[in-house]
N, C-alpha and C positions, 0 to 999 in steps of 0.2 A: 735796553742799554747794556754795553758790553762790561764787564768788569774792567775793576781799574789794573787790575794787575794781569789783562788781558795778553799783550805782547810778553808779559815775564814768563807766562805759563809755561813750564818746561814739556815736551812731548815727552808722552809714555815711552817707557824703556823697549826697547829691541827685543822682540821676542827672540829665542834663541832657536838656532836650524833644527831641523830633524831632517836625516839621511836613510837615502835607501839604497841599498845594492843589490842588486839584481842579476843572480847569476843564471844565464836564460841559455838554453839550446844553441844559440847563432851568435849571441851577444852578451857581454857583461857592463853593465851602466851604472852609473853613479848619479844618483838624482839628489839634489839636496833642496828643501820648502823652506820657506822663510816660516819657520815656527807653526804650532798649533793654529790653526786659523782654518776657516768655512770651505775656503777655497785657497788649494793646494798652489800657492806660486812658487815657482822653480828660481833659484837663484844661481843653481849651477846644475848641467847635465850634459854628461860626456860619456861614451860609450868606447868599447874594444870590441871589434869582432873577433873572436875567437875560435867559432863552429865548433864546440866541445861536442855536440852531439850528431856532428858530421859521421861519424864511423860504428856508430851506435847500433843500427840494423844490420852490418857486416860483422861486427865482433863482439857486441855486448857491450863494449866498454866505450871509455870517453876519447873522444880524438887524440892521438898522442902529441901531434902538433898542436893543437889547442890548449893542451894543458899548462905548457909555459907561459903562453901565451896569457892566462887566466890569471894563474899565480903573479904574473909582473902586475897586469891591471889592477886586478884585486889589492894587493901590497900598494898600489901607486893610490888607488881610492880611498882607503884607509888612512895612510898618513896624512891626504888633503882633509879626510872629514877629521882627525884629528887636531889640526890645526884651524879648522873652523868653528872647533870649541863647540860640537853639536850638543843639543841637549838629550840627542838619542841617533843611534845609529842602528837601522835592520838591515841585516844580511839575509836575504832572502835566497834559495836554490829551486829549481823548479824538473820542468821533464826529464832531463837529460842526467843531472844528478840523482834524479829519483828511480831511475831505470839502467843506469849503467853498473854492472858488477863492480868497477871498481871507484864509483860515486862516493860509496862512506870514505873509503881511503883520499880521496880528492879534497873532502870535506873535511877533514879530519887535519889535514896539513894545511890548509886554509886557518882554521881555528889555532895551529901551532904556530905558524907564520907571523899570524895579523893580529894574536890576542884578542879575536872578537865571537861570538856565537854564531853559528850558521844556524837559519830555521830552515830546513828541508818539507818543504811545501809538498803535502799530499793534493790528488787529482781535484778531491774536494776542495781544499783550500786554493788552490790555484783559481780554480773556476768562479768559488764565490769572491775572491778579490777583483777579478776581471769585472763582474757583476757589479759590484758595487763602485770599480772606477768609472764605470758608465753611468752609474745611477747619482754620483758624485757630483757629476755635470750636469745630467739630465733626471732632474728630479721627478719628473713624469716619464718615464723611459717604461714601454711597455710593448714587450715581445720577446725576442730571443736574441742574447749577447753573444757574439761569437768572437772566441781569443783566440787569433792562430799564431803560434810561436814555430820555434823553427823543430820541439820536438812533439809538439801536443796540438791540440784544438780542442779547447773547452766550450760548453755549450751549455746556456741556462735559460731558464726561461724568467721573465723579472714582470714585476707591475706591483706598484705601489712602495717603490722602496724596499719590496721583498725578492728574496731568492726564492724559487720554486725548484722544479725539474732540474735538474743538471746532469752531467757527462763529461768523462774526458776520453778523448781518441786519440791514437797515436798516429795524428794525419800532421803533425809538425812539416813544416815544407821541406825543411832537411830528410828528414826520415820517407815522405814523398817519392822525394827526388832520389834517395838511396834505393828504393824498394822499387822504383820503376825504371829506373836506370834513365829517366826522362822518357819514357817512353808515354805517350800521352794517352794510348788504348790500355796500356797495364794499369794507368794511374786511376783511369775510369773505374775499371774494375775493382781497386780497391778501395777506392773513394766511395763508390756505393756498397760494396759490402759492410764497411765501417759504418754507416749512414744508416744502413737497412736495421743496425742493432738499436738505434733511436727511437725508442718508443712513443716521444711526445713532440716529435716537428709537428703534427697536426694539430697542434694548439696552436701554433703560430699562424696561422691562415689568417689573412687580413690584418696583421699585426706589423709591427715593424721589426727590421733584421738591423742589429747594430754589431757592425763591422770592427773588430779591433786588433791590432798587430801591424808591425812595421810593413808586413809586405802588401798587406788591404790598404795601408796609408797609400804606401806608394801606386797601386792601381787607382785609387784616387787622383793621385795626381795627375797621373794619365789621363782619366779621365775628363779633368778640368783642363788640362790642355788642349784635348780633343775639340771639347765643347766650345774653346776661348770662351770659358766661364767668366765672369768679370769679378769675381772675389776670390783670390788664390790661398783662401783659410782652410785646412783641411778637415777642422773638429767641425762637425754636425753638418759638413756637405753631405746632401741628401739625393737621391734620384726614385723615381717610382722603379720599382720591381722589375717592371718590361723593358725599360730604358736602360736600367743598369745591366739587366742579362742580355742585353742587345749587345752594348759596349764591351763587357766583358768577352762575350763570344767575338767581337773582333780583336781584342786583344790575343785570345787564344790562338786566332786561325792567322793572324800576321807575326805572331810572334815578335822574338826581338828586332825584326826589323821597324815594327811601330814604338816600340820600347824605349830603343836607342836615341829615339828623336827626343825625347822629353829629356831635356838636359837637368832637372831638377831630382831625377830618380837616380840614386845611390847605384854605383856603377856594380857594387857586391852583389847587390838585390836582384839584378837584372836575370841571370840564369833561372832562379826559381819563380819568377813573377807569372811564366805562364802555367803552371801548375797549381799559382796560387788563384789566379782568374778562374782555373778549370772548378777549383773547389769549391770557391763563393759561387760561380755559377749553378754548378750543381745543390749546393744551400736553398739558392734560391729557387730552383725549379721543384724541388723537394716540400719545402717548408711554405712556398707562399707568399710571403710576404705581402705588405702593401707599398712599403717603402723600404729601401736600403740607406741606412745611415752609417756613414762613417766617423768614428769616434779615435780622438788623439789621447784619450784616457784609459786606462787599463790597469792591470795587476799593480801597478806602484802607488797608482791613485788609490786604490780599494784599500790596499795595506794601509794607506796615511786615512784617507777616510774611517775605517774601523778604530783607527787610533785617538780619535775624536772625543770628546766630552759628548753627550747624547744633546746637548741642549745647542753646540755646535753645529753637529748633523742633522738637526732640525732647523739650520738657517737656511735663507736664501744663498745661493753662489754668486748670483749676479749683483743683486744689492750689497752684500756682503764687499764683495771685491770692489764696484762703484764707493763704497764707504771709505775702505781702506785708500783709495785713490786720490779721492775727496781730502781725505786729513793729512795726505802726505803731501799734495802740490795745489788743494785750493787756497785761497786766501782766508774765507770764512765757512770753512765744510759746514757748519750747521744753518748757512743758511739755504742749502736743498730744500730742506722740508718745509722752509716758509714758502719757499718758490711754488713747490707741489699742492700745497694749501691755497696758493693765493691765486694761482692760475686754474683750479678746480671748475670754477663756474663757465669753463670755455667748451668742456667736455663730459656733458650729460647724458648720463648712460653708460659711461665709460666701463668695459671688462676689465677684471680684476689683469686678466693677461696685459691689456694696454696701460694701464695703470701701473703694473711694475714697470716698465719699459719707460714712460715716463717720469717714474721717479728715480730710475736710472740715468736717464737724463737733466734731470737735476741737480741729480748730486755732481753729475762729471760736469756739467754746464759752463765751469769756473775754472778746471784744472789749467785751461792753456793759456791762462792770462798773461804770464810771460813769454809766450812766444811771439816774434816780431808782428806787428800788426799786420802789414802786406803778406804774411805768410800764415796767418793764425789758424783761420778758418781750414784751408786746406789740411795745415798739420794735424790738428783736431780731428777731422774727419779720417784722416790716413791712421792717425794712432787708435783712436777707436773702432774700427775698421777692422785693425789687424791686433789689437790687442789680445792676451788669451782669457777670454771670458767664458765663463762656464754659464750652462743653463740657457742659451741663447741658439736660436737657428740662424741660418744665414737670412733671411728674410729680416727677422729683427735685428740682427747686428747692423744690416743697412739699415734699416730704419733708425736705429741707435745713433748711429753716424751722422747721419742726414739730419736728425734732429740738432745734435750739437754744433754741425757745421752752419747750421740756417740760424743759429745763436749768435752767431759772428757777422752773417753779410747772407742778401737774398738772392746773390749771383749764383745761379746754378749751371754755369755755362763748361765746367771744369769737365772733361771727358771723365773722368773718375768718378764722377758726382752723376755724370748722365747715366754711366753704367751701374752704379748704384740703384737711380732712381727706376732703372728698368726693370730690378727684382720684386716693385712693390705696386700694388694696384691703385688706382688712382685715388682712392679715399684714403690710403694709406699718405700718400704724396702729400696729400693736402693736411691730414694730419700731423705730419712733422714739420711741416711749412711753419704751420700754425706753433706748435711746440717751441720751434727756433725762435720765433718772432715774440713768442710771450717772455723766454728767457730775455733774451735780449731788450725789452722794456722793463722787465723785472729789475734786472740787474742795473740800468739805466737810472731808473726810479730810484734805488735804494743807494747805491753804489756799491751795491753787494754787502752793505753794512747788515748785519744781524738786528731784528728787532724794529727797522723802519717799513718794510713792505707790509705787515700786518696792520699800519696804521692808514695802510688805503684799501681800496675797494675795486676788482675789477667785477662788471657784471655784463653777460651777454642776453639782450633781449633780441624780441623778436625782430624788433625795430631798428636797433641799435646797439653798439658796445661802447658801454660808459665805463670810465676811469673815475673813480673819488677819490680827492687827494686832502687834506686838511688844508683849510683856506689862508691859516696865518704862519703856518710852517716854511722857512725859507729852503729846507731841503728839497721842497716839491716844488722847483722853478718850472713852469712849464715849457721854457726854452730849453731846458737840458732831455727832454722827452717825449716831445709834442711828435716827432718826425716817427719816434719807435711807435708811439701809440695809433699815427697811422697807418702805419706797416701792418701791424696787428690788427687791425682795422678791415682792412685790404686782404689778408688772409682769411677772415673770417667772412666776408664779404658783407659787412656791416658798416655804417656810416659812423664817423667817431664820436664820442661827446663827453667834455671835461667837466666835471662836475666838483663843487666843494662843501666839505663836509667840515 
């Protein structure tokens, strides 16, 4: 039974936001996150392209045209951050400021103008944060994290939420472009010379390579476009290494002619993308990973993750985010756990991985209740397909979106739904349809009200699917849920049976 003051229970006070200003070799960016929470959810994200590292190789100093742009951008960002009443603002500077002769004076002037403390990261600091940015999202990350910026390339071997061997190399795209003059042969020589000094690439063979950084995200956008890939989500877009290498070589050979056809790629990044492709291709050839995984999370998210209390770091990023959205938009968010337990008999022998995804579906299954009924299923599907979930690959993302879609409808004729179904093997398709039908029956049976579903019992036998409900409780009126029971029975390919207890 719900507490009498359920509707009057105030919401928990909103967490004060956390801000990070990243002074990079190419861009300066402010990201503001929705407080300390396992999943870094961005409330604000803005960048300014200042190219501070553009002249670093030729002059040893920061780009004189970029310095005033950076001052203006940082002053704006600090002012915005102050107006947002942040709990904390971290201002970080990376390779260009670290290596430039006038880097210290530039940072001192920022501190004077903006009344903030700037933390100048060492190469090790930057590499470690990039690695934890990936592991913040993918707690099972195992392989080589490669973070490409404008001034440097960070390489870190990771597994079991731990950083191992690492290095930082002066192979950022701006430096590579400056030193090579855009000549691919000169660039190839530089890349090989620098990578030859890395003595741990052989540790990565047969493991994953995680590509981080704006230039490599742009390459992922091009690959998605070239493949006519159904899911336009960059995070955790992955390819077998041989296929990634073939596509990178195509980009290198065709250059700007191919790149400029992809409208979603930033025009400012286009000139350096062939070099970024050349660098990634060579890394794949030397490290010999099995998969290339593109991550949208990097140094900033690593800074955020490392600031979390240990108990938050140990949390599950997917379930944490799903719980947050359920509390924010669901009618009775605690009903998700009841649904999870109630439908358990449908999934004997379920792996921990699949159970985790089913739990996420149970948590998210009611957050779209306020959408118009004619569009509810489609809206739920598209939102979940595109929400910034962490800790989930594209196959699992499609499965989660489909499970919640089938919670609202059994019609799979939408083109986008068919595209998502194409990402799943047959057994996963049957599973998500069953989860969706069980969610629909469970919500109808109980009205979504906590405490009612546990009075019923769902059993999947060898010959029949049985639903047992209290005999004298008017809540469980058969006419209200019989069609949903029949639909679920069709999904598990058993005849339905209604029993009284």
